[in-house]
N, C-alpha and C positions, 0 to 999 in steps of 0.2 A: 492530561486533563480530559475527562470524559464529558463532552458537551451534548452527546446524543440524548434527546428527550428533554433537555432543559432549554429555557429561553436563551436565545442567541443575541448577544448585544455587542460583542467585540470581534475585531478582525481575527484575533487569535482563536476564538471559538469557531469561527468559520473555517479557519485553516485546519483545526482539529477534525471538523466534519469532512472536509475535502480529503484529508489524509485517510480517514476511515473508508470513504468511498473508493479512493484509489487502491488501497490495500485489498478491498473486496474484489475490485475489478481484476487485480493481479491473481487472486486466488481462483476466480472463475476461469481466467485464461489458462492458468496452470492445469486446472482440472480438465479443461477442454482438450488441451494438448495431450495430457495423460490418456484420456479416453480415446482420442483419435488415434493415438499410437499403439493402442492395445488391441490384440486380437482375441482377448479373452471374452468369453460369453458373459452375459449379465449374471451376476452372482449376488448372494446376500452381502458379501463384503463390499461389492460395488454400491449396492443400495445403501448400506450403512455409511459408507464414505460420503455419498451424495447427500444423505440426510444430515450428517454432521456439517457438511458444507453449507447446506441451506440454513441450518441453525446459526452458523457463524456469520452468514450474510445478512441476517435480519437486522442487526443494528445499522449496517451500512445502508440498507433500504430505508430505514427510518431517517438516517442522516440525509440521504438524498431528498427525501420528502421535505425535511426542514429547510434544506438549501433552496428548494423551489419556492418557498414562501418568503424568502428574505428580500429586503430592499436591495435593488440592483447595485447601489453604491457600496453598501456593506459587503455584498458578495464579491464585488470587484476588489475592494480593499483586502478582504480575507484571502482572495485568490493570490494577490500579490505577496501576502505573508507566507502562504503555503508554498508558492514558487521559490521564495527566498530560502525557506527551510530545505526544500529539495536540493537547491543549488549548493547549499552549505553541506548537506549530506554527501552529495556527489563529489564535491571538492575534497572533503575529508577522506572519503573512500578512495578516491584517485590518488591522493597524496600517500595514504597508507599503503596502497598497492604498489606504488612506485618505490616506496622505501623498502618494502618487502622484496620486490624484484631486484633492487640494487644490492640488498644484503645477500641474496642468493647468488647473484653474479660475483660479488666480492669473495664469497666463500669458495666458489669454484676456481677463481683465479689465484687465490692465496693457498689453495690446497696442493 
C-alpha cells in the first residue's frame, strides 16, 4: 500500500511510511559503502547512478516529512506495527535460512 502523499490515519499507513524511509536509508548506506570502497574517478556512470538514487529517494523524503507532522500517539502505534512486521520478516528469513542450511548439510552427509 502506497501511503506517501496521502492523508495518514492508520497505524498501518504509518508503518508503510516507516518502511519506505528505512529502505531509503539502506540504499543510501549501500551507495556510501560502494563509493567509499571504489578507487574509480568520478565518471558519468557514477553521476547517473547517483541521480537515479536521488530520484528513488524522493518518495522517502516525502514520507519522512509526513511522519514529522503526525500525532505522536499515532506515530508510536505505527512504529509498533512496523517493528512487528520487521520481526516477522526476520523470523521467516531466519527459519528459511536454517531450513536451507539443514538441507545442504543433509545432502552432504547422505552423499
